[in-house]
N, C-alpha and C positions, 0 to 999 in steps of 0.2 A: 302521454309522453312516455317514451321508452327510456329505460335506464340501462347503462352499460354495466355488466357484471363480469368481472374477471375471475370470480370464484377463487381468489387468491388463498384464502384460509384453508380451503379444502384440498388444494394440491400442493404437495411438499415442495416440488421444484419451483413453482411460481412464488410460493411464500418465501423460499430462500432467496430467490432472485430479487424480489421486492425488498426484503430486508437488506440485501447486499447494496442495492442502489440507495436505499434510504440512509444507510450508514455512511456511504461515500458523500452524499449530499450534506449530511450533518458535519462531516469532517471539513468539507469545503466552506461551510458557513461559519464554523466555530474555531478552527485551528488558526492561530496567529499568522502562520506562513501562508496558508492556502486561501484565507479570506481576502488577502490583498493581491490584486492582479499586477504584479511587478515583474516584468520579463527581464529586467536588468539583474535581478537576483536569482538567476537560473543557470544551471550548468547541466549539460546532457552529454553522456558518453554512450557510444554505440559500439556493439560488437555483433554485427549481423542482425539477428532478430532478438538481441538482448540489449536492454537500455538501463542505464543508471541515471536517475534524475535527482538533482540536488537543488533545493530552494532554501532561501533564508530571508528572514525579516527581523531586523535588529539582532537580538541575541538568540532567536529561535531558529532552528534548522530542521529540515527533514531530508531524508534520503530514501529513494524508492528504487527497488530493483524490479524491472518489468521484463518477464521472460515469455516471448512468443514462440520459443523453440519447443521441439518435441522431446527434449531431454533437459535435465537439471543444469543450471548454470551457477557459478560461484561469483559472489560479490565481496570485495574487500572494503571495509569501512576506511575511508581516507584518513591519513595520519593527522590531518588538521582538525579533527573532531576532538575537542579537549574535554568533553564531558560525555557521560553515558547516554546512549540512545535507547528509548523504549519502543517496543513494537506497538504500533497503533492500528495496523491492519494487515491481515494475511488472507489473501483470497483463497488459500488452500484450506482454510478452517472448515471443520465439519459443519458448522452452522450455515455455511454457504454451499453445502453439498460437496465440499472438497474431501480429499483423502485424509486430512488431518494435519495439524501444524507440526512441523519438525524444527522450525527455526527458533533460536533463543529469544526470550522475552526482552533481554537487555544485552546490548553490544557496546563495545568501545572501539577506539581507533585501532586499525590493523586487524580486527577480527574478520574472519572469513565466514560468510554465510552462504548456505546452499539455497537456491530458489528453484522450486520444483517447476517442471515443464508446464507451460501455459498458465502461469500464475504470477502474482506480484506481491511484494511486501512493502510496507511503509514503516520506517522508523523515524522517531522524532526526539529532539531534546525535550526535557521536561517543560510542561506548559502550566 
C-alpha cells in the first residue's frame, strides 16, 4: 500500500498554506455567524475586484474585506456597528507568508481600514 506524503512540515510554503486553510476551516466550524448557513443574513458590496461581506446571526456579526486588486483598498466600518469589532483573520499575516499585518486589532463604526492587495481581513463582534 502506498502512502501519500505531502511533506508539509519540511516546506515552509506548504506548512503556511496548510495552517491557513486549517484556521479558515476552524473559523467556519466554530464561529457563531459562520457555522450557520443562512443566506438571508448576508450583505455584499462590490467595487470592481474589492468586496465587503457582512454576515450576522442573532447578536453576532462579522465583516470581511476581500481585495483581489493589485493595490490596497480602503473599507469603512458601517455606522450601524454599535460595538467594537476584533480582527479574527488577516491573510497578510506573516504566519501565512504575508508581508505582515498593518490593520488594527480592534475597530469601531466609521473607522477606515486599509486592506492590502490580494488579501482579506475578517472582523467580528465578541464571541
